[in-house]
C-alpha positions in Angstrom: 79.3 55.9 17.3 77.3 57.2 14.5 76.9 60.9 13.6 76.0 63.1 10.7 78.2 66.0 10.9 76.4 69.2 10.1 72.8 68.7 9.3 71.4 71.0 11.9 72.9 74.3 10.6 71.4 73.6 7.2 67.9 73.6 8.7 68.6 77.0 10.3 69.2 78.6 6.9 66.0 77.4 5.4 63.5 80.2 4.3 61.0 77.5 3.5 61.0 77.0 -0.2 57.7 76.7 -1.8 55.7 78.0 1.0 52.4 78.1 -0.9 50.4 80.7 -2.6 51.3 82.8 -5.7 53.6 85.0 -3.6 56.6 82.6 -3.7 55.6 80.3 -6.5 58.7 78.5 -7.9 57.9 79.8 -11.4 58.4 83.4 -10.6 61.6 85.3 -10.5 60.9 86.3 -6.8 60.1 82.7 -5.9 63.3 81.4 -7.5 65.4 84.0 -5.7 63.9 83.0 -2.2 66.6 81.1 -0.2 65.7 77.6 0.5 67.0 74.4 2.3 68.0 72.9 -1.0 70.3 75.9 -1.8 71.7 76.7 1.7 71.9 73.3 3.4 75.1 72.5 5.2 74.3 68.8 5.7 76.7 65.9 5.2 74.4 64.1 2.9 71.4 65.3 0.8 69.1 63.1 3.1 70.2 64.5 6.3 67.8 67.2 7.5 67.9 66.8 11.2 70.6 65.8 13.7 70.1 62.1 14.9 70.3 61.3 18.7 73.0 58.8 18.7 74.6 56.9 21.6 78.3 57.6 22.4 80.9 54.8 22.0 83.7 55.6 24.1 85.4 52.1 24.4 85.3 50.8 20.8 84.0 47.3 19.9 85.1 43.9 21.4 88.0 43.9 19.0 89.1 47.3 20.0 92.7 48.1 20.9 93.4 51.1 23.2 96.4 52.9 24.6 96.9 55.3 27.5 99.6 57.6 28.5 99.4 58.6 32.2 100.2 61.9 33.8 103.8 61.7 35.2 102.6 63.4 38.4 100.1 60.6 38.9 96.7 59.8 37.5 95.4 59.7 34.0 94.4 63.1 32.9 93.0 62.0 29.6 91.7 58.4 29.9 90.1 56.6 27.1 86.7 56.2 28.8 86.5 59.7 30.3 88.2 62.1 27.9 86.9 60.9 24.6 87.2 63.8 22.1 83.6 63.5 20.9 84.4 65.5 17.8 81.2 64.4 16.1 79.2 65.3 19.1 81.0 68.6 19.6 80.6 69.5 15.9 77.0 68.8 16.1 76.5 70.8 19.3 78.1 73.8 17.5 76.0 73.8 14.5 72.8 73.1 16.4 73.6 76.1 18.4 74.1 78.3 15.5 71.0 76.7 14.0 69.0 77.9 16.8 70.2 81.4 16.7 69.7 81.8 12.9 66.3 80.2 13.2 65.1 82.7 15.8 64.9 85.3 13.1 64.5 83.1 9.8 61.5 81.2 11.2 59.7 84.5 11.1 60.5 84.9 7.4 59.0 81.5 6.8 55.8 82.2 8.5 55.2 85.7 7.0 55.9 84.7 3.2 53.4 81.8 3.6 50.7 84.5 2.9 50.0 86.8 0.0 52.2 89.9 -0.1 50.7 93.2 0.9 52.7 95.0 -1.9 53.4 93.2 -5.3 55.0 95.2 -8.0 57.6 94.3 -10.6 60.4 95.3 -8.5 59.3 94.9 -4.9 57.1 92.5 -2.7 56.3 93.2 1.0 54.7 90.6 3.4 53.5 91.5 6.8 51.8 89.5 9.6 51.0 89.9 13.3 51.6 86.9 15.5 51.7 86.7 19.4 52.0 90.4 19.7 54.9 90.8 17.1 54.5 92.5 13.8 56.7 91.0 11.2 57.4 92.6 7.8 59.6 91.1 5.1 60.6 93.1 2.1 62.1 91.6 -1.1 63.4 94.0 -3.8 64.5 93.2 -7.3 67.6 95.5 -8.0 68.5 94.1 -11.4 67.5 91.1 -13.7 69.5 88.7 -11.4 69.9 90.4 -8.0 67.4 90.5 -5.2 67.6 91.9 -1.6 65.8 90.8 1.6 64.8 92.7 4.9 63.1 91.3 7.9 61.8 94.0 10.3 59.9 93.5 13.6 58.1 95.4 16.2 55.8 94.8 19.1 52.3 95.7 18.1 52.4 98.4 20.8 55.6 100.1 19.3 55.5 102.7 16.7 58.6 101.8 14.6 60.0 98.7 13.2 63.6 97.6 13.8 65.7 95.7 11.2 66.6 92.2 12.2 67.7 90.4 9.0 69.2 91.6 5.6 70.5 89.8 2.8 71.3 89.7 -1.0 71.2 87.0 -3.8 72.8 87.2 -7.1 71.3 84.5 -9.5 73.7 85.1 -12.4 75.3 81.7 -12.2 72.2 79.9 -11.2 70.7 77.0 -13.2 67.7 76.3 -11.0 65.5 77.8 -8.3 67.1 79.0 -5.1 70.6 78.9 -6.5 73.2 81.7 -6.5 75.6 83.7 -4.3 74.9 86.2 -1.6 75.2 87.4 2.0 72.8 87.2 5.1 73.1 89.3 8.4 71.0 88.6 11.5 71.2 91.2 14.4 70.4 89.2 17.3 70.5 92.3 19.6 67.7 93.8 17.5 65.8 90.7 17.7 66.1 90.5 21.5 65.0 94.1 21.8 61.7 93.1 20.3 61.1 89.7 21.6 63.1 89.5 24.9 65.1 86.5 23.7 68.4 85.9 25.8 70.7 86.6 22.9 72.9 89.4 21.5 75.4 90.1 18.8 75.4 89.7 15.0 75.4 86.6 12.8 76.6 87.1 9.2 76.9 84.6 6.4 78.2 84.4 2.9 77.0 81.7 0.5 77.5 80.2 -2.9 74.9 77.6 -3.9 75.5 76.3 -7.5 74.6 73.1 -9.2 77.8 71.3 -8.5 79.0 72.8 -5.3 77.9 74.5 -2.1 79.9 76.9 0.2 78.8 78.8 3.3 80.9 80.9 5.8 79.2 82.0 9.1 80.6 84.6 11.4 79.5 85.3 14.9 80.5 88.8 16.2 80.3 89.5 19.9 77.5 86.8 20.1 75.9 86.0 23.5 74.6 82.5 22.9 71.6 81.0 24.6 72.6 78.2 27.1 73.7 74.8 26.0 76.3 72.1 27.1 79.1 74.0 25.4 78.2 77.6 26.7 77.1 77.1 30.4 79.1 79.5 32.5 80.4 81.3 29.4 77.7 83.7 28.5 80.0 86.6 27.7 80.1 88.1 24.2 82.2 85.8 22.0 83.1 85.6 18.3 83.5 82.5 16.1 84.0 81.5 12.4 82.6 78.6 10.5 83.3 77.6 6.8 81.4 74.7 5.0 81.9 73.3 1.5 80.5 70.3 -0.2 80.6 68.8 -3.8 77.9 66.2 -3.9 79.3 62.8 -5.0 82.8 63.9 -4.2 83.2 65.2 -0.5 83.3 68.2 1.6 84.9 70.0 4.6 84.0 72.0 7.7 86.5 74.6 9.3 85.6 75.9 12.8 87.2 78.6 15.1 85.2 78.5 18.3 85.2 78.8 22.1 83.8 75.7 23.9 83.5 74.4 27.5 85.3 71.1 28.0 84.9 69.2 31.3 88.1 67.3 30.8 90.8 67.9 32.0 89.1 69.0 35.2 87.2 72.3 34.6 85.3 73.2 37.8 85.1 76.9 36.7 83.5 76.0 33.3 86.1 78.1 31.5 85.8 78.3 27.7 88.7 77.1 25.7 89.7 78.3 22.2 89.2 75.5 19.7 90.2 75.1 16.1 88.5 72.1 14.1 88.8 70.8 10.6 86.6 68.0 9.4 86.9 66.3 6.0 85.1 63.6 4.1 85.4 61.9 0.7 83.3 59.5 -1.5 85.3 56.6 -2.5 85.1 54.7 -5.8 82.9 52.1 -4.1 80.4 54.7 -3.0 81.4 54.6 0.6 82.3 57.8 2.6 85.5 58.1 4.5 86.1 61.0 7.0 88.4 62.5 9.6 88.1 65.3 12.1 91.0 67.0 13.9 90.8 69.5 16.8 93.2 71.7 18.7 92.2 73.1 22.1 94.1 75.9 24.0 93.3 78.2 26.9 90.2 77.6 29.1 91.4 75.3 32.1 94.7 74.6 30.4 98.0 76.2 31.4 99.7 78.5 28.8 102.2 75.8 28.2 99.6 73.1 27.3 97.4 72.2 24.4 95.0 69.3 23.7 95.1 67.5 20.3 92.1 65.4 19.2 91.3 63.2 16.2 88.4 61.0 15.0 88.1 58.9 11.8 84.8 57.9 10.6 83.1 56.0 7.7 79.7 55.0 6.2 78.6 52.8 3.4 77.2 55.6 1.3 76.6 59.3 1.2 73.1 58.8 2.4 74.0 57.0 5.5 75.2 58.1 8.9 78.9 57.8 9.7 80.4 55.4 12.3 83.6 56.1 14.2 86.5 53.6 14.0 89.4 55.6 15.6 89.9 58.4 18.1 92.8 59.9 20.0 93.0 62.7 22.6 96.3 63.9 24.2 97.6 66.6 26.3 100.8 68.1 25.0 103.5 70.3 26.5 104.3 73.1 24.0 107.6 74.1 25.7 109.3 70.7 25.6 112.2 69.7 23.4 111.1 68.6 20.9 107.9 70.7 21.3 104.6 68.8 21.7 105.8 66.0 24.0 102.7 64.0 25.2 101.9 64.7 28.9 98.8 62.4 29.0 96.4 60.9 26.4 94.4 58.0 25.2 93.2 56.4 22.0 90.9 53.7 20.7 90.9 51.8 17.5 88.0 49.7 16.9 89.0 48.3 13.5 89.9 44.7 12.9 93.4 43.5 12.9 95.5 44.7 9.9 92.9 47.1 8.7 93.4 50.9 9.4 90.4 52.9 10.6 91.9 56.1 9.2 92.0 56.5 5.4 95.6 57.6 4.5 94.2 60.0 1.9 93.8 62.5 4.8 97.6 62.3 5.7 99.5 61.1 8.7 97.5 60.2 11.8 98.5 61.8 15.2 99.9 59.3 17.7 100.5 59.4 21.4 104.2 59.0 21.1 105.2 62.6 19.7 103.8 65.5 17.8 105.5 64.8 14.6 102.3 63.6 12.9 99.9 66.1 14.4 97.6 68.0 12.1 99.2 71.2 10.9 96.7 73.7 12.5 99.3 76.5 12.0 99.1 76.1 8.3 95.4 76.9 8.2 93.9 80.3 8.0 90.9 80.0 10.4 89.8 83.6 9.8 89.2 83.4 6.0 86.2 82.4 4.2 88.1 79.9 2.1 86.9 76.2 2.8 89.7 73.8 3.8 90.4 71.5 0.8 89.2 67.9 0.9 91.1 65.2 -1.2 89.8 65.1 -4.7 88.2 68.7 -4.5 
């Protein structure tokens, strides 16, 4: 299976660099301070701008070896072909959903700043445009030599007052090029829905650091009602989540996620949302190839209070510019009350590597196995609530 990890979320954070006209020209201080794809992208590679539609490989290649642990009560709760962890796909689903919700507001910024501003002074620029019955106004203010603020306001043309949908700040003190800097961004989805009628609610907020040699982004969802997708069907209650991305081009990167997702396996007829923690890491090797690994922990949802599901996927590509192919995966149901804790109740794994060649780079540490929990990823040692990226080897 091939999959780029996080391209979709990057596109969501694009304010459209170089939208044309003197209003955002790259040579101006205002134009340089306008957020752009190149500054805020969360793609795995510089070439990834959209998520590819790739087929799922749940059985491995003809040389694949697989293992299965059956449920002692009868049946295979987590069979290799039916309960593949799909960590790439799941990650892509998550970031595409965040992408859609960020883009609901930010696309309006892109469209309005494509035209000349209605106000243009040394400290402020204001753009305003009416489209499809919605009046959009975007204000950019220079508060010091290196600091700028943004505000997007919307209203129906029949309404008297604007409501604030998006606010943000960028500090370009450490910047060495256009659109670089550190800052924050907030989108009030409830305010957006109040004007446009879109089926969303809650608040998305982000902090970012986009500098010449590194990029970091942390996104929080607070009491968000997402629009419907494969991971949210039947779970449209307000929920919160946290995502942290970091990348050093030419070295590697990581993605840390705390989310709620709907899993169909084990059986989940009520589409209950489970709590999920996910860590994905990738590194560029001396040969230029990219090796990666994703680990996930599932609790709650359709699982009993004494069970949890552990999943892992190892992936590689020939270069940073190429998509990654999966070589190994494992998914297992564990009993948290057993002695020792974490005995496997049921599970499956597939290794599509050739004999004598490991599909998981040892640089990422011990690989979970079906026999016991001694080599499980240490989720308890990770602070999934912080804005600190999870370290990747060589960072």
